[in-house]
N, C-alpha and C positions, 0 to 999 in steps of 0.2 A: 290789402289788409295783412298785417303782420301778427302772427301768433307765436309767442315764445312761452314755454312752460317747461316743467321738468320732463315732459315727454318728448321734447325736441324743438323743431322749428318749422314754421310754415310761412312762406313769403317769397319775395323776389330774390334771385341769386344770379350770379354770372358764372357760366360754365365755360371753362377753357378746355378745348378738346385737343389733346396731343400736341399742344403748342401751336396748332395751325389756325384755329378760329375760336372766337368767343361768341356766346349767345346769352341773352338775358332770358331766364326761364323762371317759372314758378316751381318751387320745390316744397315737398312735404317730407320732413326728415325726423327720425327718431334714432335711438340707439340704446345700448345696454352694456354694462360691464360683464365680461365673461370670466367667472371665477376660475375655470379650469386652466386657462392660459394667461390670466391676469391682464387681458387687453380689453379696451373699449372698442366695440364694433358699432358703427353707425350705418344707417341704410335708409332708403326711402324711394320716392317716385318723383320724376320730373314730368310736368304737364307736357302734352304733345307740343312739338315745335317743328314746323314744316321744314325749315332750313337745316335743323339738326338731323332730322330723319333723312333728308336728301344727302347730307354729308356722310353720316355714319351707317345708315341702312340697318341691316339685321345683325351687325357684328358688335362686339364689345370694344370699348376704347378706354384708354387711360385719360383721366380728366383731373382738373383742379376746380373745385367749387368754392366760390366766394360769396359770403353773405355779409350783412352789416356787422356780424359778430365774429367773423374769422374766416379762414380758408383752410382747405384740406385737400390732399390728393386722394383720389378714389378711382372707381371704375364704373362705367355704365355698361349694362348688359343689354341683350336684345330687347326690343320694345314689345309691349303687350299688344293685344288686338286694337287698342286705341292709340297706338304709337307713343305711349308713355314709357320712358326708359326707367329701369330700376337703377339706382345708384347705391354704391356701398363703399365703405372705407374702414380703416382700422387706425386706432390711435385718437389723437385729439380731433374732435369733429369740427365742422365749420359753423357750429352754433355753441352757445354758452350752455354748460352743464353745471349744476350746483355741486360744490365740493364740501360745503360745511353744513351743519344742521341749521345754522342761521339762514343760509341761502335757500335751503329747501323750505324753511318756514316762510320766508319772504314770498316765494313763488306761490305757496299754498294759500296765502292770504291776499295776494294781489288779484285784481279783477282784470279781465281782458275785454 
């Protein structure tokens, strides 16, 4: 199932870790514009993935996350108790965000 709305993205993604390996993962992402520094910060969680955990362990790593809507460089940090990594990035996210009032209105009236 793919969910896209003004709050972010939820669905399948491809995670490239430090250019060494790629994993298909399920991602739940959101983000917000930070008025103090004028940047968009996106973040979320990746569902547990045994091979990813075996490769990365408890450390953080630079990644590129690709979704059907785009790709972006980010960073994963140590996993939680359920081996779900937190992911975060700055700038254009790997999912569509509305830029105009018309786009926001379209999202608000569409059904999922």
